N, C-alpha and C positions, 0 to 999 in steps of 0.2 A: 667287590674286593673283600679280602679278610684284613681288618684293621685292628690294631691294638692301641688303645689310648692309655698312656701311663699318667696317672694323676686324676683323682676324682674331686678336685676343687671346682670352683665355678666354671672356669674356662674348659677344663678337661671334660666336665660333665656336659657342657653346652655343645662342644664338638662331637662328643659321643651321641648326643641327642640328634644333632643335625645329620650325621652320616649314617647312623642306624636307621633313622627315619627315611633316608634316601635309598635304603635297601642294601647297604653294605653289611656284611657279617662282622659285628663289632664286639670286642671284649674290652671292658673298662677295668683297669687295675687300680686298686687303692692299697696303700701300705697298711691301712688299719683294718684288721679283720672285723671289728665291730661295725665299721661303716659298710663293709661289704654285706654283712648280714642285714643291716637296716635297709640298704638299697635293694636287695633282693626281695625283702618283705614288702616294703612300702612303694618301691619304684620311684621314690621322691628323695632328692638330695636337699632336705629341708634347710640345712645350714647355709647353703649357697644359692639354691634356685628353688625357693618354695613355690609350690603349685605346678612345677614342671614335672610331668610323669615320663619316665624313661620308656621307650618302646619295648614291647613284650619280648622281642627277640634279642635284645641287648643283654649280654652276659656280664656279670660283675664278679671279680675274684680278687683275693689278696695274694694269690700265688703268681709270681712273675713268670715262671716257666709255663704255667697254664695260659696266661694272657698272651705270651709270645708264640705259642704253638701254631704254626701255619700262617703267621701274620705276613702279609705281603707289604705292609707299611706299618712302621711303629711311630706313634705320635707322642712326643715328650711334652707333657703339659704340667709338670711339677715345677715348684720353685727352682730357679737356676742353681741354688746352693746344693740341690740333690742330684744335679745332672751327671757329674762325673761318676758317682757311685753306681748309678743306673747304667750309664754307657758301658761300664766295664762288664756288664752282664748281658749285653745285647748281641744278637747274632749279626755278623757282618753281611749275611746274605739278604737282609731286608733294609731298604732305605729308612733313614731316620728323619722324621719331620719335626723340627723344633717349633713348638708353639709357646715356649717360654720366652719372655722378653727381659733378659738379664745377661750378665756376664759371668764368666767363670771366676773361681776364687782369686786368681791373680790378675783379673781384669781382661783375660783373654776371651775371644769369641767362643760361644758354645760349639760352633762348627770346628774350631781349632781343637777343642777337646775331643770331639767326635773323630776327627781325622787321626788322632793319636791311638784310637781304638780300631782304626780301619773301617770306619762307618761312612757310607755315602750319605750325604746330608742335604737337607733343604730347610728353609725357614718360612713360617707363615706369620704375617704381621699386618696390622691395619687398625682402623678405628672399630674395634669389635668388642663391645661390652657383652659379657656372657649372658646377662639377663635378657637383653634385647635379641641376641642371636637365638636363644632358646625359646623366645616368644614368637619366633618366626617373622620378626620384623626385617625389612630389607637391610643387607649389610654387604660390604665388599672388602676383600682382603687381597694381599699380594703374596704369591708363592714364589720364593726365590731359590735358585739353585742351578745345577747344570741344565742346559736346554733340553737334553734328552729326557730327563726326569720330569721337569715342569710341564713339558708338552704331553707327556704320558699321563700325568696326574691331574692336570687342570680340569678336564671335562668330568671325570668321575667324582672329583671332590666338590665341584660346583653344584648348587641346587637352585631352584627358582628364586629362593630368598637369600642365598649366600653365594655371591658372585666372586669368582677368583680370577685375578689377573696374574700373569707370570712375569718374572724378571730373572735376569742372570746375575744380578748384583747381590750375591749372598752376603757379602761383607757389609755393604751399605744398609741393607734391610735390617740386619741384626743391630748395627750401631745406632740407627735411627730409633729403633724400639727401646734401646737402653737409655739414650739421652732424653727422649721425650718423657720418660718416667720421672727424671729429675726435674725437668721443666714443669711437669704437672704439680710437683710438690711446691715449686715456687708460685705457681698459679693459686694453689690452695692457701699459701701464706698470704698472698695479696687479698684473696677473698676473706680469709679469717680476720685480717686487719681492717677490712672495709675500706680499702684504698680506692675503690671505684673502677669503673669500666675503662676509663682512659689509661690508668696505670696498668691494668691487666693487659690491655691490648698492646701497650708499649713493651711490657715485660715479655710477652710471648713473641712479638716481632723480633726483639733483640735476641730472645732465646732461640728463635729459628736460625738466626745468623750463627749462633754458637753451635747449634746442631750441624749446620752446613760445614763450619770450620772443622769440627771434629770428624765428621764422616769423610770429608775430602782428605784430611790429613792421614787417615788410616786406610785409604785406598778405596773408599766408596764413591758413588757417583752423585752429581748434583741432581740429576733427574729423580733419584730415589728420595732425596731430601724433600722435594716438592710433590711427591706422590703419596700414596695411601699410608706407607710405613713411616713417613716423615711428617709432613704438614697435616695430612688427614688424621693420623693418630694423635698428633699434638692438639689439634682442635678438639677432638673427641674427649681425650682424657683430661684436658685442662678445664673443661666446662661441665662435665657430667657428674651427677650425684652418684653414679656407679663407680667412679674412679677411686681406687684405693690410694693411689699416690696423692691425688688432690685432697682426699679426706685426711691424709696424714698431715699435709701442709696446713689445712684449716685447724686441725686439733692443736698443732704446735703453736700456731698464731694465737689461739684462744687460751693458751697457757695450761692445758691439761693433757695428760697422756692420751694418745690415740687409742680408740677402742675398735680395732679392726677384727677382733675375734681370731679366726684361723686365716684370715685373708693376709696375704703377703704383699707389702708395698716394695716392689723390686727396686724402686728408685733410692730407697734408704741405703741399700748396699752399693748401688752403682755410682752414687754421687762421689764418694771418696775414690773409687777406682778410676773414674773418668778424670777427676781433677788431678789425681796423681800422675796419670799418663800424660795429660796435657802439660803439667808442670815440667815433666822430664823432657817433653818435646818443645818446650818454649812457646806454648800456645796459650793465649789468654782467653779463659772462659769465666768471666766474672759472675754470671748468674749461677752456673753450676758450682763455682767455688763458694758463693754466698750460701747456697742451700747446704753444702757440706759443712760449713761453719755452724749453721743453725743446728744441724743434726748432731754435731759434736759438742753442742752447747758452748761454743766459743763466742758466738754472737747471739743476741736475742733476735727474734723474727723482725721486729720493726727496725732495729739497728742495722740488720743485714740488708733489708730492702732499701732503706734510706741511704745506705752507703753507696748503692748503685747510682743514686741521683747526684752524688758528690764526686763521681769520677770525672777526670779531665774531659773537657769538651773536645769533640773530634768530628771528622766527616762521618756520615752515616755508614758508608761502606769502607772498610779498611783497605789499604793498598793491595794486599795480597789476594783480594777477591775481584780486582778489576781486570 
């Protein structure tokens, strides 16, 4: 297939490496001309994936029209904040695969933004750290969208080391990816405060309940919550040293500004959007709300996490989940 990957950050570069290495004709687009020059010369994205060499046949360009020319599938791997601007320039003739795990500027799903531009849309999500995927380590992901598209793309996009499952829950897969980023910040706060494994396990278990509450309330499925895009990605991103969102939580807990370089922690944007929607819907998401309060500097990290311990005692599973 002819693929265009938009975004030459860690994840976009890793996907380009995987699929170009599998024999697809692939063009990697970057907004920055200087990065395109460097990648063409060195074949290494040293800022994100040091030591990973891009396949010789992979093309790199700062020209969006050139990247899109003849593409049978367009992969969006930029931060979600750039999604709408790029979608407005994409051809409706090619399906759009969302590899970004965030929400639109108003808290809407990226697939909803895409629909506004007449784009057929899929989403890719799961416990997929770019450095490990680009090292050829085994990984699995879920491809969500219309059955006709996921059935058509599942086989060509899978490789011996990158296994893709398919799902028709486009809504749930995107929502799970957004909420788990916020919960990973909470996990980083717990790690940074040295609260211990008991506290972190409890935090993530209760966080999974919030993830389920939010996904079901917005039309996703429970099976997605306990699959790769939900529980799987939550486990991966809450414990890994590769996780940008966890790193943000650790930095905040230790009292110094996070040094993520060009890396984007999507959970920092999503926390407020998710909490706002939940508040309007009358849904209680205490962990997400606590993370949002820390990010807005309304509560200190320790104060926010300890406030969760002071909440009224209750049954483990709320009545609306029974």
